[in-house]
N, C-alpha and C positions, 0 to 999 in steps of 0.2 A: 501598833501601826497597821493600817490596812494594806492588803496586797498591792492595791493601786498606788499607794504612797511610796512603798518600797520600790516598785517598778519605776516610778518617776525618778527616784534618786539614782537607781542603777543606770537609767538611760539619759541622765543629765537634763531632765526637763526643768524648766525655770519656776514652775508654780508650786514650789515647796519652800517653806521658811528655812532660814539658815540654821535655826536650832534643831528643827526636825531632820534636816539633811545631816547635821553632825551626829545626831543620835543614831540614825539609821547606819551611817558609815561605821560608827564605833561598834554597833552590834554585828555588822558584817565582818569586821576585822576580828572581833572576839570569837565569832563562830567559824572563822577560817574559810569564809565563803569565797569561791572562785567562780566568776562569771564565765559561762561557756562562750567559746568563740562564736561571734555573730556573723553568719554568712551574708547577712543583709547590710552589714556596716559599709559605709561609703568607701570607695577606693582611695583612701587618704592615709598618708603617714605624716608625722610631724618631725621636723628637725629643729632643735632648739640650741641657739648659740648664746654666749655672753655678749658678743657683738659681731657685726659684719665687717668691721673696719680693718681688714688685712687681706693681702693676697692669699694667705692660708685659708681663710674662710671662703674666699671665692672659689678655690679649687675644690673644697669640700662640697660646696653648693653644686658645682658642675657635675661632680661624680654622683652625688645623691640624685639629682634631677635626671641624669641619663639612665641610671639603674632603675629608678622608679618608672620612668616612661617605658622602658623595655618590658616592665611587668604590668603595664596598663594602669599605673597608679599616679595619683597627684601628690605632690609634696607641698606641705605648708611650712614655711620657714618663719621662725620667731627669733628676734634678737631682743635680749632682755636689757631694758634701760634701768636706770636707777629709779627708786621710788615705788609707787604702787604696783606697776607692772611686774616688778620682780617678785612681789608677794602673791599676786593673783594668777600668774601665768599657768601654774600647775593645775589648778581647779578648772581653769578655762579650757585647757587642752584636753584634759582627761574626760571632760563632760561632753565633748562634741562628736564622739563616735569615731575617733581615729583608730586605725588598725594597730598602731604601735608608735613608739617614740624613739628617735635617735638623739642622744644628748651630747653636746660639746660644751660642758660647763662644769662647775664645781660639783662634788659628789652629791647625790641625792640624800636627803634626810631619811632616817629610818621610817618615819611616818609616810613619806612619799613612796618609798619602796613598798611598804605594806599596802598602800592604796592601789598601786599598780598590780601587785600580786592578787589582791582581792578582786579586782575588776578583770583579771585575766588579760591585762594589757602588756605585751612584751616590750622590753626596752633594751637598747644597746648603747653603750658609752664609747665614743670615739676619743682616743688619746686621753685616757682618764688622768685626772690631776693627782690622784694617789692610787695606791693598790686597790683595785676595784673589789676584791674579795671573791671567793669562789661562787657566790650566788648571783653574780652580775656578769652578763655577756659584755665583752669589750673588744675593740679593734684598735690596735696601735701599730707602732713601727719600732724597729730595732735601734732605739736611740743610743744605747751604749755602744753598739757596733759602729754606728755613724760617727759618734764622737771619737772613737778609737781610730777609724779610717781617716778622718780629717786631720787629726794630730799626727798620725803616722806618715801621711803624705808630706806634711811640712818637715818632719824629722828626716825623711828620706831625701828631701831636697837639700838638706844640710843645715836647717835651722836648729838652733839649740836653745834660744831664748824665745819662747813661744807664749804669748799672752792668750787669755781666754776671757770673753765677755759672756757670762752665763745668762740664762733666763731667770724669771722669778724663782727664788729658792723653794717656794712651797709647791712648785709643779714637779711631778714625777719625771717628765721628759727633761727638764732642766738638770735635775740631779743625775739622771742617767748619762746625759751628754758630758757633764763635768767628770763623772766617774770614768767614762771612756777616754777622755783627755788625760786624766791622771794615769790610767793604766798604760797608755801608749808611752808616756814619758818614763814610767817605771820600767817598762819592758826594754826601753832603749838605754837604761842605766842613767837616766837624767833625773835630777832632783826637781821635785815640784816646788816652785818658788811662789809662796802665797801672795807676794806683792804683784804677781802677774795674773792673779785670779780676781776678776772684777765682777761685781753683781750687776746684771743688766735687767731689762724689762721687756725684751722682745720687740722694742720699738726703735725707730730711727734715732730719735733724740737720745735714748739711753745708750745706744751704740756710739753715737757721736761724743757724748760726754765722757763715757768710760775710756774711749780711745784717747781723748785728750789727756786723761789722767795717766794712761800708760805711756804716752809720749813724754810726759813730764818726769818720768823716773830717771835717776842718774844713769842707768843703763836700760834704755828702752828696748822693747822686744823687736826682733826683726820679722816676726810674723804674728798674726792674731787670728784665732779661731773664734768667730762670733756665733752666738747661740742660735741665731736664725738669720735669714737673708735681710730682714729689715734692719737688724742691728749691724750687719755687715755693710749695708748702704751708708749707715751713719759713720762707720769707720772710714769708708772711702772719702766721705765729705771732710772728716777731720784730717785725714792724711793730706788731701789737697790743700787745705788751709795751712797746714804745717809745712808745706813745701816738700812733702815726701812723695816720691814717685812709686806707684804700684804697677808692677811688682818689683821694680829695680831696688827700691829702698825698703819696701814693706810688702810682705805677702799677706793676703787676706782670704779666709775661707768662711763661707756661710753655711746655712743649714735650711733645707726645705726644697730648693730648686723651684722657687716660685717664679712666675713669668718675668718679673723685673730683673732677676739675676742674669738672664741671658742678654739683656739690653743695657745693663749698666756699662760704665766706661771706667776701667776695662771690664769686660764680661767676668762674671764672678764664678770662681771655683766654689763648689758647694756640695753638700750631701743631699742627694735626692730622697725626699720622703714621699712615698707614693700616695699622695693625698686623695686623688680622684679614685684610686683603687680602694683605699681605706673606706671611703664613703660607700662605694659599690658593695663591698663585702658587708658593711654594716646593714645596708638595705636587704641584702639576701639573707643575712642572719636573722633579721627582724621578721621577714616573711616566713622563713622556715619555722621559727618559733610560733608565729601566729597560725600557720597552717596545721601545725601539729596539735594545736589546742592546749599546749602547755608552755612552760617557761623554760626553754632550753638554755643550757649554760655553755657558752663558747668563749674562748679567749684566743684571739688571733693576733700575731705580730707579723707584719709584712716587712720584707727586707729593704734596707736602705742601700744606696749606691753612691759612690763618690763620682762627681762630674767635674772633670778638670777643664778649666778655661784659662783666661788670660791673667787672673789676679794672683797667681802663685808662680814663683821661680826661685832658684837658689839664691841665698843671701848675697848681696852685692859687696860685702866687705865691711870694714869698720866704718860706722857712721858717727860723726861728731854729735855730741849731745845737743839737742835743740836749744837755741837761745844762747849758746856759748860761742865764743870766737873760734871758728874752725881752725885757726892757726895754733 
């Protein structure tokens, strides 16, 4: 290959065939080539989501945009849809001269990691779906401690039959929150009842459906810890339809402290996950790595806090099983 051809591939120019581009990239990876930091690169960083359809994503966007603006940078946000875009997003972003990439999605493939390293493009993962590994910079929250605090709050109020609606089991944060729930029960000398553990999906519909399943048990829970605020909103809807008063008949705790949690009826007790701060730390970590000319490795976990509002209270006493004659 000519020097000009290799330069075109390195700089993402379009007038190179797909076959030639692949050959050059393979050679660069084999040689362990690392592109020097480009001081002439545009003041742009990329943030990539699976989707924007949640208050969680909105808070991340707010935090990333504010932190980038303070540094004189522009942020490009990408939400991955199904189909072709999910396959081509990586090549598109890495070829347009970005300073670095913040990822909120499933783990990168080994090939993608190798390409980023070869190009000298730093990347940071927010709330990784699995253990990110020592070679990956990541920013997360203390999900285990948050799950522990939410459950302990309900135990301290006097609840003993506490249900949980988890997030998707393949997500690291879901498993950590569930482990915190189990730890709180065990520390209080309470048995973890598997029928009170329900798999959720971090969406309103999932929280609604799983709450209905919990209400149908012979001995329903007097409190529910929902894996996130959207699930908790679904629990509140199911409780209203079942004729249960919150918090008199049922206490509910969410997770995230997203804006809707303060405006629900009743307002939602929740675990505050510092989403805007997580995004800001990710931006600063990315820039530190880019300015150093290397791929720095940072792993940061920000603290969560319990926010007590109106949706939790001591249990109101023995409640008859729904659907049965109260007499």
